[in-house]
C-alpha positions in Angstrom: 86.9 86.0 -28.9 85.9 82.9 -30.7 87.5 79.6 -29.5 88.6 78.0 -32.7 91.1 75.8 -30.9 88.4 73.8 -29.1 85.8 74.3 -31.9 87.7 74.2 -35.2 84.5 73.5 -37.2 83.4 77.1 -36.4 85.9 78.2 -39.0 83.8 76.6 -41.7 80.8 78.9 -40.9 80.5 81.7 -43.6 80.8 84.6 -41.1 84.0 83.3 -39.5 85.5 81.9 -42.7 85.1 85.3 -44.4 86.7 87.1 -41.5 89.6 84.6 -41.4 90.1 84.9 -45.2 90.0 88.7 -45.4 92.2 89.2 -42.2 94.7 86.6 -43.4 95.0 88.1 -46.9 95.2 91.7 -45.6 97.7 90.8 -42.9 99.9 88.5 -44.9 99.2 85.6 -42.6 98.7 82.8 -45.1 101.8 83.2 -47.3 104.9 84.7 -45.5 104.2 88.4 -45.6 102.2 88.4 -48.9 99.5 90.9 -48.5 96.5 91.6 -50.6 97.6 95.2 -51.1 100.8 94.0 -52.7 98.8 92.4 -55.5 95.7 94.7 -55.7 96.2 98.4 -55.5 95.0 101.2 -57.7 98.2 101.1 -59.8 98.7 97.3 -59.7 95.8 94.8 -60.1 97.0 91.3 -60.5 94.2 88.9 -59.6 96.3 85.8 -60.5 99.1 86.5 -58.0 96.5 87.7 -55.4 94.8 84.3 -55.6 98.0 82.5 -54.8 97.9 84.0 -51.3 95.1 81.7 -50.2 94.3 79.3 -53.1 97.4 78.6 -55.0 97.0 78.6 -58.8 94.0 76.3 -59.3 91.9 77.8 -62.1 93.9 81.1 -61.8 93.0 82.5 -65.2 89.3 81.8 -64.9 89.1 83.3 -61.4 91.1 86.3 -62.5 88.7 86.8 -65.4 85.7 86.8 -63.2 87.4 89.0 -60.6 88.1 91.6 -63.3 84.5 91.4 -64.6 83.2 91.8 -61.1 85.4 94.8 -60.5 84.2 96.3 -63.8 80.6 95.9 -62.8 81.2 97.6 -59.4 82.9 100.5 -61.2 80.0 100.9 -63.5 77.5 100.9 -60.6 79.6 103.4 -58.7 79.6 105.8 -61.6 
């Protein structure tokens, strides 16, 4: 229900940018059918290829490192 066509700067706001990012990655909108689930599932966790969906390969290994660390922390908190 948000009019991004006439107000494109709204997409820069955190609330909307986050929804756009998550929806686009989950739905395969940004990169021809590439979905987040294809790169990050319980049996397959590849943060480098998941990053390509929306951000290309800029600093891919550093970002993948931090993503894995973050996931490890969440797992430790959960248990």
